[in-house]
C-alpha positions in Angstrom: 74.3 57.9 35.5 75.3 58.2 39.6 75.8 61.6 41.8 78.0 63.7 40.4 78.1 66.0 43.5 79.2 63.1 45.6 81.8 61.7 43.0 83.5 65.2 43.5 83.5 64.9 47.0 84.8 61.6 47.2 88.7 62.5 46.4 88.4 65.6 48.9 87.3 62.5 51.8 90.4 60.0 50.5 92.7 62.4 51.0 92.0 63.1 54.4 91.9 59.8 55.0 95.0 59.2 53.3 96.8 61.9 55.5 95.8 60.4 58.7 96.5 56.7 58.0 100.2 58.0 56.8 100.2 59.3 60.8 98.7 55.9 61.9 95.2 57.4 63.2 91.8 56.9 62.0 90.2 60.3 60.3 86.7 60.0 61.8 84.3 62.2 60.2 81.2 60.6 61.3 79.3 62.0 57.9 75.6 62.4 58.9 72.8 59.8 57.9 70.0 60.5 55.2 66.6 59.2 56.3 63.4 59.6 53.8 59.9 59.4 56.2 56.4 60.3 54.5 53.8 58.7 54.0 52.6 54.8 52.1 53.9 55.3 48.3 55.0 59.0 48.4 58.1 58.1 46.5 60.5 57.8 49.2 62.5 54.7 47.6 62.7 56.2 44.7 63.9 59.5 46.2 66.6 57.4 48.0 67.5 55.5 44.6 68.1 58.9 42.6 70.5 60.2 45.6 72.6 56.9 44.9 71.7 56.8 41.7 71.2 53.0 41.2 68.0 50.8 40.2 68.3 48.6 43.1 65.0 49.0 45.8 61.3 47.0 45.4 58.4 49.3 44.3 55.2 49.1 43.7 51.8 50.2 45.1 50.5 49.7 48.6 52.9 49.4 51.3 56.4 47.8 49.7 59.2 48.8 52.6 57.9 46.8 54.9 61.4 47.0 56.9 63.3 49.9 57.8 66.3 49.2 55.4 69.8 50.6 56.3 72.0 51.2 53.5 75.4 51.8 54.1 77.3 53.2 51.4 81.4 52.2 51.4 84.4 53.5 49.1 85.5 50.9 47.5 87.5 50.5 44.0 85.4 48.0 43.0 81.4 47.7 42.6 78.9 45.0 44.3 76.8 44.7 47.3 76.5 42.3 50.4 73.5 42.2 52.9 74.8 41.1 56.7 72.3 38.8 57.1 74.6 36.7 53.9 78.1 38.0 54.2 79.6 35.1 52.1 77.7 36.2 49.0 78.3 39.4 47.3 75.8 40.7 44.5 77.2 42.5 41.6 73.7 42.9 39.7 71.4 45.1 41.6 68.3 43.3 40.4 69.4 40.1 42.4 69.5 42.7 45.1 66.3 44.0 44.9 65.2 40.4 45.1 66.6 39.7 48.0 65.7 42.8 49.4 62.2 41.2 48.4 63.0 37.7 49.6 64.7 39.0 53.2 61.2 41.3 54.0 58.9 38.2 53.3 60.7 35.7 55.2 60.1 38.1 58.3 57.1 39.9 57.4 55.5 37.1 55.7 53.6 38.2 52.0 50.3 39.2 53.3 51.2 43.3 54.3 53.3 42.5 57.4 55.8 44.8 58.4 59.0 44.5 61.1 61.0 46.7 63.6 63.6 44.2 62.2 66.3 46.3 59.7 67.8 44.6 56.7 71.2 45.9 56.7 72.8 46.4 53.2 76.6 47.6 52.0 77.3 49.1 48.8 81.2 49.1 47.7 81.4 51.3 44.9 84.1 53.8 43.6 81.6 56.5 43.2 80.1 56.5 46.9 80.9 57.8 49.9 81.0 56.6 53.0 77.4 57.2 53.9 73.8 55.5 55.6 70.5 55.9 54.1 68.0 54.5 55.6 64.5 54.1 53.7 61.8 53.9 56.1 58.0 52.0 56.0 55.5 54.6 54.8 53.3 55.9 57.4 50.2 54.3 57.1 46.8 54.6 59.4 44.5 51.6 58.7 45.8 48.4 58.8 45.5 45.8 55.8 46.5 42.0 55.4 48.4 40.8 58.8 49.0 44.4 60.2 48.2 44.9 63.6 45.6 47.4 64.8 48.4 49.8 65.9 50.3 49.8 62.4 50.1 53.9 62.8 51.7 53.9 66.2 54.2 51.2 65.4 55.5 52.4 62.4 55.8 56.2 64.0 57.5 54.6 67.0 60.3 53.1 64.6 60.8 55.9 62.8 61.2 58.1 65.2 64.1 55.7 66.6 66.0 56.7 63.4 65.3 60.0 62.9 65.8 61.4 66.4 69.2 61.1 65.8 71.4 64.1 66.2 73.0 63.0 63.4 70.5 62.5 60.7 69.1 64.8 58.0 65.4 64.1 57.6 63.8 64.1 54.0 60.5 64.9 54.8 58.6 63.3 51.0 55.1 64.5 51.0 53.1 63.9 47.5 51.9 67.1 45.9 48.7 65.4 45.4 48.3 65.7 49.0 47.3 68.4 51.3 50.8 69.3 53.0 49.4 70.7 55.6 48.1 66.8 56.5 52.1 65.8 56.6 52.5 63.5 59.3 56.1 63.4 57.8 56.2 67.4 58.5 55.2 66.9 61.8 57.2 64.3 62.7 60.0 66.3 61.7 59.1 69.2 63.3 58.6 66.8 66.7 62.6 65.6 66.7 63.9 69.0 64.9 62.4 72.1 66.2 64.9 74.3 64.8 64.0 72.8 61.1 68.2 72.7 61.0 67.9 69.0 59.1 65.0 68.9 57.9 64.2 69.3 53.9 60.6 69.0 52.6 60.6 67.0 49.2 57.6 67.4 47.0 56.7 64.4 45.0 54.3 63.4 42.2 54.1 67.3 40.8 53.0 65.6 37.6 50.0 63.8 38.6 48.4 67.3 40.3 44.9 68.1 39.0 44.7 70.6 35.9 44.8 73.8 36.8 46.2 73.4 40.0 50.4 73.4 41.2 52.6 73.4 44.4 54.2 77.0 43.4 53.6 78.7 46.9 54.7 75.7 48.4 57.8 75.3 46.3 58.7 79.0 46.6 58.0 78.3 50.4 55.7 80.7 51.0 52.7 79.0 52.1 53.7 76.8 54.6 57.2 77.5 55.2 60.4 75.4 56.3 63.4 76.6 57.0 65.9 74.9 54.7 62.5 75.4 52.4 61.1 72.4 49.8 62.7 70.7 46.2 60.3 69.2 43.8 61.2 66.1 42.0 58.8 63.8 39.3 59.8 60.8 39.8 59.6 57.0 37.6 56.0 56.0 37.1 55.2 52.3 38.2 54.8 52.3 34.1 58.1 53.6 33.7 59.8 51.1 36.0 58.2 48.2 34.4 59.4 49.4 31.2 62.9 49.5 32.8 63.2 53.0 32.1 66.8 53.9 33.0 67.5 56.5 35.4 69.6 58.6 33.1 66.6 59.4 30.8 64.1 59.1 34.2 66.2 62.1 34.9 66.1 64.0 31.8 61.9 63.8 32.0 62.0 65.4 35.2 64.2 68.5 33.8 62.3 68.8 30.5 58.8 68.2 32.7 60.3 71.7 34.8 61.1 73.6 32.0 58.3 73.5 30.5 55.6 73.8 33.2 54.4 77.4 33.3 54.6 77.6 37.3 57.8 76.0 37.7 60.0 77.2 35.0 61.4 80.2 36.8 62.8 78.3 39.4 63.9 75.0 37.4 67.1 75.3 38.6 66.5 74.8 42.2 63.9 72.1 41.2 64.7 68.1 40.6 66.6 65.4 41.5 70.0 66.8 40.5 69.2 69.3 43.1 68.2 67.5 45.4 71.4 66.1 45.6 73.3 69.0 44.9 71.8 70.6 48.8 72.4 67.0 50.3 76.1 67.0 49.4 76.8 70.5 50.4 75.0 69.5 53.5 77.9 66.8 53.8 81.0 69.9 52.7 79.0 71.7 55.8 79.5 68.8 57.5 83.3 67.6 56.4 84.2 71.8 56.6 82.6 71.9 60.4 84.8 68.9 61.2 88.0 70.2 59.7 88.7 72.7 62.9 88.5 70.1 65.4 91.1 67.6 63.1 93.2 70.8 62.6 93.9 71.7 66.3 94.4 67.9 67.6 97.0 67.7 64.6 98.9 71.2 65.7 98.8 70.2 69.1 100.5 66.7 68.6 102.8 68.6 66.1 103.6 70.8 69.0 104.5 68.2 71.3 106.6 67.1 69.2 108.9 69.7 67.4 111.0 69.8 70.7 112.2 66.5 70.2 112.5 66.7 66.8 114.6 69.8 67.1 117.3 67.2 68.9 117.4 64.7 66.1 117.4 67.1 63.8 121.7 67.5 63.4 121.5 63.4 64.9 124.9 61.3 64.8 124.5 58.6 66.7 128.3 57.5 66.5 129.9 60.8 67.4 131.8 60.2 70.7 131.2 63.7 71.4 127.5 63.6 71.2 128.2 60.5 73.6 130.1 62.2 76.2 128.2 65.1 76.5 124.5 62.9 76.4 126.4 61.1 79.4 127.0 64.0 81.8 123.9 65.2 80.7 121.9 62.6 81.9 123.8 61.8 85.0 123.5 65.2 85.6 119.9 65.3 85.2 119.5 62.0 87.0 121.0 63.9 90.3 118.6 66.9 89.9 115.6 64.7 89.5 116.5 62.3 92.5 116.9 65.7 94.6 113.9 67.3 93.3 111.6 64.0 94.1 113.4 63.9 97.5 113.5 67.8 98.6 109.8 68.9 96.4 109.6 70.8 93.5 107.0 73.3 92.1 107.1 71.7 88.6 106.0 68.7 87.2 104.1 67.9 90.5 102.6 64.2 90.8 98.9 64.8 91.8 97.6 61.6 91.6 100.0 59.7 94.2 102.4 60.7 96.9 106.1 60.2 95.7 109.4 60.2 97.2 110.3 62.6 100.1 106.3 63.0 100.5 106.0 59.2 101.2 109.4 59.2 103.3 107.7 62.3 105.2 104.5 59.7 106.2 106.7 57.2 106.9 108.8 59.8 109.6 105.4 61.0 110.7 102.6 58.6 110.6 103.8 55.1 110.3 107.0 55.4 112.8 104.5 56.5 115.7 102.2 54.2 114.9 104.4 51.2 114.7 105.6 53.0 118.3 102.0 53.0 119.7 101.4 49.5 118.4 105.0 48.8 121.0 103.0 50.1 123.9 102.5 48.0 127.0 99.8 46.3 128.2 98.3 47.5 131.7 97.8 44.1 133.6 100.9 42.5 131.8 102.9 46.0 133.6 101.3 45.7 136.5 102.7 41.6 136.6 105.7 42.2 136.0 106.3 45.6 138.5 104.7 43.6 141.1 107.5 40.8 140.4 110.1 42.8 140.0 109.3 44.2 143.3 109.2 41.0 145.4 111.9 39.7 143.6 114.4 42.8 144.6 113.3 42.4 148.2 113.5 38.6 147.9 112.8 37.3 151.2 112.2 40.2 153.4 109.3 42.2 153.0 110.1 45.7 152.0 109.1 48.4 153.6 110.1 51.1 150.7 109.7 51.2 146.3 112.3 49.9 144.9 114.3 52.3 142.4 115.6 49.1 140.9 112.2 47.5 139.6 111.3 51.4 138.0 115.1 50.5 136.0 114.4 47.1 135.6 111.1 47.7 134.1 112.2 50.7 131.5 115.3 49.2 130.0 112.5 46.1 128.9 110.7 49.0 127.3 113.7 51.0 125.8 114.4 47.7 124.3 111.1 47.1 123.0 112.0 50.1 120.2 114.6 48.5 118.4 112.1 47.0 116.3 109.9 49.5 115.3 113.3 51.7 115.0 114.8 49.1 112.0 111.3 48.8 110.8 111.4 52.5 109.8 114.7 52.5 108.2 113.2 49.5 105.8 110.3 51.6 104.6 112.5 54.5 104.2 115.0 52.1 101.6 112.4 50.7 100.1 111.0 54.2 99.2 114.5 55.2 98.1 115.3 52.4 95.8 111.2 53.2 94.5 112.5 56.8 93.7 116.0 55.9 91.9 114.1 53.3 89.9 111.5 56.4 88.8 114.1 58.2 88.2 116.5 56.5 85.6 113.3 55.5 83.8 114.6 58.6 81.8 117.5 56.9 81.1 115.6 54.4 79.2 117.2 55.4 75.8 120.5 53.8 76.7 119.4 50.1 79.0 123.5 49.7 80.0 123.6 52.9 81.7 120.1 52.5 82.8 121.0 49.3 84.6 124.4 50.6 85.9 123.5 53.8 87.6 120.3 51.5 89.1 123.0 48.9 90.3 125.6 51.3 91.6 123.0 53.7 93.9 120.9 50.6 94.9 124.3 49.3 96.1 125.4 52.7 97.8 121.9 52.6 99.5 122.5 49.3 100.8 125.7 49.9 102.2 124.6 53.2 103.9 121.6 50.9 105.6 123.5 48.5 107.8 125.3 51.8 108.8 122.3 53.5 109.7 120.8 50.4 111.4 124.0 50.7 113.7 123.7 53.7 114.8 120.2 53.3 115.6 120.6 50.5 117.8 123.8 52.8 119.4 120.8 55.6 120.3 118.8 53.0 121.9 121.7 51.4 123.7 123.0 54.7 124.9 119.2 55.2 126.3 119.6 52.2 128.1 123.2 53.2 129.6 122.0 55.6 131.8 118.5 56.3 133.2 118.3 59.9 133.8 115.9 60.2 136.7 117.1 64.1 136.6 114.8 64.9 133.4 113.2 68.3 133.3 110.3 66.5 132.0 110.2 63.5 134.4 107.5 63.7 137.0 109.5 62.4 139.7 108.9 59.9 143.0 106.7 62.8 144.7 104.5 63.5 141.7 103.8 59.9 141.2 102.5 58.9 144.0 99.9 61.1 143.6 99.3 61.1 139.8 96.3 59.3 138.6 97.0 57.6 135.5 94.0 58.1 133.3 94.9 62.0 133.0 98.0 61.6 131.0 95.7 59.1 128.2 94.8 62.4 125.9 97.1 65.0 125.6 94.7 66.9 122.9 92.7 69.5 123.6 89.1 68.4 124.2 87.2 69.9 121.2 90.3 70.0 118.5 89.7 68.4 115.5 91.8 66.3 114.5 91.0 65.1 111.3 87.8 65.3 108.8 87.6 63.5 105.4 85.5 60.4 103.9 84.8 57.2 105.1 82.5 53.9 104.1 81.0 52.1 107.2 81.3 48.9 104.9 79.4 46.5 107.7 76.1 47.7 107.3 73.5 44.7 105.9 71.6 45.1 102.9 68.7 45.1 104.3 69.3 48.4 106.4 70.3 49.9 103.7 73.9 48.5 103.3 77.8 49.9 103.3 77.1 53.7 103.0 79.7 56.6 102.6 79.7 59.7 105.4 82.0 62.2 106.1 83.7 61.5 109.5 85.0 64.3 111.8 88.0 63.3 114.8 87.6 64.7 117.8 90.3 64.2 120.7 86.6 63.0 122.5 84.4 61.7 119.7 84.2 60.4 116.5 80.8 61.5 114.0 79.8 61.0 110.8 77.6 63.3 108.6 75.4 63.1 105.5 77.9 65.5 103.3 81.0 67.8 104.3 78.8 70.7 105.2 78.2 69.6 108.5 74.9 69.9 108.6 73.1 67.0 109.1 74.7 64.5 111.6 73.9 60.9 111.7 76.0 59.8 115.0 78.0 60.6 117.4 80.3 58.2 119.4 82.6 59.0 122.3 86.1 57.4 122.3 86.1 56.0 125.5 87.0 52.1 125.5 87.6 52.4 122.2 90.4 50.6 120.0 91.2 49.8 116.5 91.5 46.5 114.6 92.7 44.9 111.5 90.4 43.5 108.9 91.7 41.5 106.1 89.8 42.7 102.8 87.3 41.1 101.2 87.5 38.5 98.1 85.6 41.2 95.7 86.4 44.4 97.4 89.4 46.7 96.3 88.8 48.7 99.8 91.0 49.0 102.8 89.0 48.2 106.1 90.0 48.9 109.8 87.4 48.3 112.4 86.9 50.5 115.5 85.1 48.1 118.7 84.4 48.7 122.3 87.2 47.0 124.9 84.1 45.9 127.1 82.4 44.4 124.7 79.4 46.9 124.1 77.6 47.8 120.7 79.2 50.3 119.0 76.4 51.6 116.7 72.9 50.4 116.7 73.4 47.1 116.9 77.3 46.4 115.7 79.6 45.3 117.8 82.5 46.7 115.6 82.1 49.3 112.7 84.3 48.5 109.8 85.8 51.5 108.0 87.0 51.2 104.6 89.4 53.7 102.6 90.7 53.9 98.9 94.0 53.0 100.0 96.2 51.6 102.6 98.0 54.8 102.7 94.5 56.4 103.9 94.5 53.5 106.4 97.4 54.1 108.2 96.8 57.9 108.0 93.7 57.4 109.4 95.1 54.9 112.2 97.8 57.4 113.0 95.1 60.5 114.0 93.1 57.8 116.2 96.4 57.3 118.1 96.4 61.1 118.6 93.1 60.9 119.9 94.1 58.3 122.4 92.4 55.0 120.4 95.2 52.6 120.1 95.5 48.9 118.2 94.1 45.8 119.6 97.2 43.7 120.6 98.1 40.1 120.0 96.5 38.4 123.3 98.6 34.6 123.6 96.9 33.4 126.5 99.1 30.8 128.2 98.4 28.0 130.6 98.1 29.7 133.7 96.4 32.9 132.5 93.4 31.8 134.9 96.1 32.6 137.6 97.3 35.8 136.5 93.9 37.3 135.9 92.9 36.4 139.3 96.6 37.9 140.8 95.9 39.9 143.9 97.7 42.4 145.7 98.2 43.5 149.3 97.3 47.5 149.1 101.1 48.5 150.4 102.6 46.5 147.1 99.7 47.9 145.1 100.1 51.4 146.0 104.1 50.7 145.4 103.4 49.2 141.6 101.0 52.1 141.1 103.8 54.6 141.9 106.6 52.6 139.6 103.6 52.3 137.2 103.7 56.2 136.6 107.5 56.8 137.0 108.0 54.2 134.0 105.3 56.0 132.1 106.4 59.4 132.2 110.1 58.1 131.6 108.8 55.9 128.2 107.2 59.0 127.6 110.4 61.0 127.3 112.5 57.9 125.7 109.6 58.1 122.9 110.1 61.5 122.2 113.2 61.9 122.0 113.4 59.0 119.6 110.6 60.2 117.1 112.7 63.1 116.9 116.5 61.5 116.3 115.5 58.9 114.0 114.2 61.0 111.0 117.5 63.3 111.7 119.4 60.2 111.7 118.0 58.3 108.5 118.4 62.0 106.8 121.8 62.1 107.4 123.3 59.2 107.2 121.3 58.0 104.3 119.5 60.2 102.6 121.5 63.2 102.8 124.5 60.5 101.6 122.9 59.6 98.8 122.5 62.9 97.3 126.4 63.7 98.0 127.1 59.8 96.2 124.9 61.2 93.0 126.3 64.2 92.4 129.9 63.7 93.1 130.7 59.7 92.7 128.5 58.5 90.3 130.2 59.4 86.9 133.3 58.2 88.3 131.7 54.8 90.0 130.2 54.6 85.6 133.3 55.0 84.1 135.1 52.5 86.0 132.1 50.3 85.9 132.3 50.3 81.8 133.8 52.0 78.6 131.8 55.0 77.4 131.0 53.5 73.9 129.0 50.5 75.6 127.4 52.5 78.1 126.0 54.9 75.7 125.2 52.4 73.3 121.2 52.9 72.1 118.6 50.6 72.2 117.0 49.6 68.9 113.7 50.6 70.5 115.3 54.3 70.9 116.2 54.1 67.0 113.1 52.8 66.1 111.3 55.4 68.0 113.3 58.6 66.5 112.7 57.3 63.0 109.1 57.2 63.8 109.1 60.4 65.3 110.4 61.8 62.0 108.2 60.7 60.2 105.1 61.5 62.2 106.3 64.8 62.5 106.4 65.0 58.6 103.4 62.9 58.0 101.3 65.7 60.5 102.7 68.4 58.4 101.2 67.1 55.7 98.1 66.1 57.1 97.8 69.7 58.0 98.7 70.8 54.8 96.0 69.1 52.9 93.2 70.4 55.5 93.9 73.8 54.7 93.8 73.2 51.0 90.0 71.1 51.5 89.1 74.6 53.9 90.1 76.8 50.3 88.4 74.4 48.1 84.9 73.9 49.4 82.7 76.3 50.4 80.0 75.8 53.0 76.6 77.9 52.6 75.2 79.5 55.9 72.0 77.9 57.6 69.0 79.6 56.7 67.4 81.9 58.7 64.4 80.7 60.8 60.8 81.0 59.3 57.7 81.5 61.4 56.6 76.8 60.9 53.9 76.9 63.7 51.5 75.8 61.1 52.7 72.3 62.1 51.8 73.0 65.6 48.2 74.5 64.6 47.4 73.1 61.2 44.1 71.1 61.7 43.7 68.0 59.5 40.3 68.6 57.9 41.7 71.9 55.9 41.5 71.2 52.1 44.5 70.9 50.0 46.6 74.3 49.7 48.4 73.8 46.6 45.2 74.8 44.8 46.0 78.5 42.8 42.7 79.5 41.8 41.4 79.0 45.3 44.4 80.5 47.5 44.6 84.2 46.7 47.9 84.0 48.7 50.6 86.5 46.1 54.1 87.4 46.4 54.3 91.3 47.2 55.5 92.4 44.0 53.0 91.0 41.7 49.6 92.9 40.7 46.7 91.3 41.6 45.3 92.3 37.9 47.6 89.6 36.4 46.1 86.5 37.9 42.5 88.0 38.4 40.1 89.5 40.7 41.2 89.5 44.7 38.7 88.0 46.4 38.2 89.6 49.8 35.8 91.9 51.4 34.4 94.9 50.1 36.6 97.9 51.0 35.1 100.7 52.1 36.6 104.5 51.8 37.1 106.2 55.2 35.1 108.9 55.9 35.9 112.8 57.4 33.6 111.3 60.8 36.5 108.4 61.4 35.7 105.2 62.5 32.7 105.3 64.0 30.5 105.9 60.8 31.6 102.2 59.1 28.4 100.6 57.9 30.0 97.0 56.6 30.4 94.4 59.5 33.8 93.0 60.0 35.0 89.9 58.8 34.1 86.4 60.9 36.6 85.4 63.4 39.2 88.1 62.3 39.7 91.9 63.3 37.2 94.3 61.6 38.4 96.5 59.0 38.3 99.8 60.9 40.8 99.1 63.6 43.2 98.5 60.0 42.6 101.9 58.6 42.0 103.7 62.0 45.5 102.4 62.9 47.3 102.8 59.8 46.2 105.7 56.8 49.4 105.4 54.9 49.2 103.0 51.5 52.7 102.6 51.7 53.5 101.5 55.3 54.1 97.9 55.3 54.5 95.2 53.3 52.2 92.4 54.0 52.4 89.4 56.5 53.7 86.2 56.0 50.7 84.3 54.7 51.2 81.7 57.3 50.9 84.1 60.5 47.5 86.0 61.3 47.5 88.8 59.0 46.6 92.5 60.2 46.2 93.6 56.2 43.9 91.0 54.7 46.9 89.4 52.3 44.9 89.7 49.2 45.2 93.7 49.2 48.8 94.3 48.3 50.3 97.5 49.2 50.0 100.3 46.7 47.0 99.4 45.5 44.4 101.6 45.2 41.5 100.8 47.3 38.1 99.8 45.3 34.7 102.3 46.3 32.2 100.1 48.3 31.0 97.3 46.4 27.1 97.7 45.4 23.9 96.5 48.2 23.5 93.2 46.2 27.0 91.6 45.7 27.9 89.2 48.7 30.4 89.5 50.8 33.4 86.8 49.7 35.1 84.8 52.4 37.3 82.1 51.6 37.1 79.2 53.2 40.8 77.8 52.8 42.2 80.6 55.1 41.1 80.6 59.1 42.8 77.0 59.2 46.2 77.7 58.3 46.4 81.5 59.4 44.4 80.8 62.8 
């Protein structure tokens, strides 16, 4: 008893599972589901039961299977069953399993023939099964009975479609032999979800119940109504056999005897019966396993290749060898220096494509963050003019001055230059943070030796902190040098004469008007949900305007915003948002876009926000100043000057603007050079020349090169994994050579599934249907019905007297086009045939029939062939 083919596959799958579990992975074979589809009482449950080799499903007349049964077969050393709805109970008697299925069906559907799409989940654990899923589905019925709903047919079809439409399911389309195959709903539904016929197998049941004198030979030979994978005939136990407790072994023997003794089936008995069905399905499982093997093999080979290099190092590994420790220490320190330099200077190998790192981040600090910090320190126009006027008045003292005092210019310039100290020192702090992060990333490769990693990080970080003080001192010295002498003879300084004539606005925008400064995606964050909500646009920033488009093709412009009177302010990130936001607003309190006083623009990261702010600075859009109103703010806002003082203030203001621009330019140029020389290059030299000496002086070599327990475990795991992978590949190779896959059958003309009408008579009745195999002479099985054959007269086709067969081409076209009786074999019977299928090639034509002999027209042919 049982499925022998499946039992032969079990050790093969178990070997695969064992090989994968040894390397700590699961082997996902994903064997296909097998679903049985067919009409009511077609024998679906019996077919499924025979496949498993166990007698456990309820059977009877009428609709017995009223809920889908999802049967999961699981390989186990002991045999038992359990249901999902009562997990705590294990069933070892399969009669009890049948009773529980009946009870659970009645619990949901009632006892009066009701149905339900809620499946029953049954798991059968056995040493004789593969990990498979079998699905027993309710039979297709047309007329509701008992408590069944009026749309019972559509409900059952929808239920079946849910299961058979999955690509991983094999479909057993079960049709009883005493029913017209052309009316088979099971084959029609299988055709809908599997048009290529790759996963549909036809099963013909009840062959022993056909009328005497009829058989299903043409169907089983796949000639009459062909399927790509053909048909398999089975003979199940009758209800009398089931009630009499006839076991499956005896039933299989009776089935074998039936096929061997029946004259129509004995020549193909080896391709019929439940054992052959089991063999076909098991071969499909074998094919699936073989198709899965190449992907499993490539996965294992890629893992093996990735391990081979590391395993090569460990093959002759001796942890306590002092020579090895010295060599490893030198190599690691040297590699650390190379990695640090590559991260700072940039390198083509091992490029990080996910985020900026090392030197790229420092470059962004130099050329985006630092200029932005400088501009944030820019003076407020009103405050500056007020300070200049006070300076002029205080310098004149009690007298009324006639000329513009240059001391006022010098005092204001020095005050502005002192403000540069804060952004310069902040720049140094940012660079130090990036350097320390870079050191930490480079020491991650020393993780095998925790003490060495810790000491290396400590020594290098301490050196960077020492250089921090010297770098900051040097930068403060640079600013003090600028303060010590105000060089009004600088070539870029505008001078007194030009300052009087100069318009303050001309210096605001130095970029070319139409120059594109930046392009990129931004999200407008503060559009209300009623107006569409937040949306992403493609923004283009030029020296004069900010435009946004639907996409990067820049064809559909949404809006263009002039940059006049615009400023930037920071916006706090929302509680649930992961975006970083900044806002653009109009200093004159006008709406910026539609009814919005400001537009909030969102980026994915803070780096993007800083980069966009730096781009806006280049376009002349500056950040908002924190306004701290003091008590005498009213007096300051109403501050007024006489015309002469106003001219003097304007002149000094232009001179200050020009000179501070020169200082900013100089500082922006010298800051990166100073930091590079005193900190970054110095640190690189320290790592290359002095780090090793510091390491030796801080601890002895043995403690530095003490391997971590994790690393020792990792090495052992790697070697074990390496050998397990090789073993798994050998097993896969053995399976590939020990199993044979069958090729997919060629396509057949199965258009009959779409064109067949529901009123054709049963095609299995051989005395009516005279379709013969091409090589069989017609004389053996009696006269061949068909139209009378008339010899061709010399005059040609015009002299024919017999009428053509209705709804077909007339015989004159046949013989006029083809006079050679040996020219072509007959067409497949399911296609519209040119030559009447009753005349095989090679058979001599008979003389014309007698005048009183009627033309025989076969009623069964047109519905199948048209």
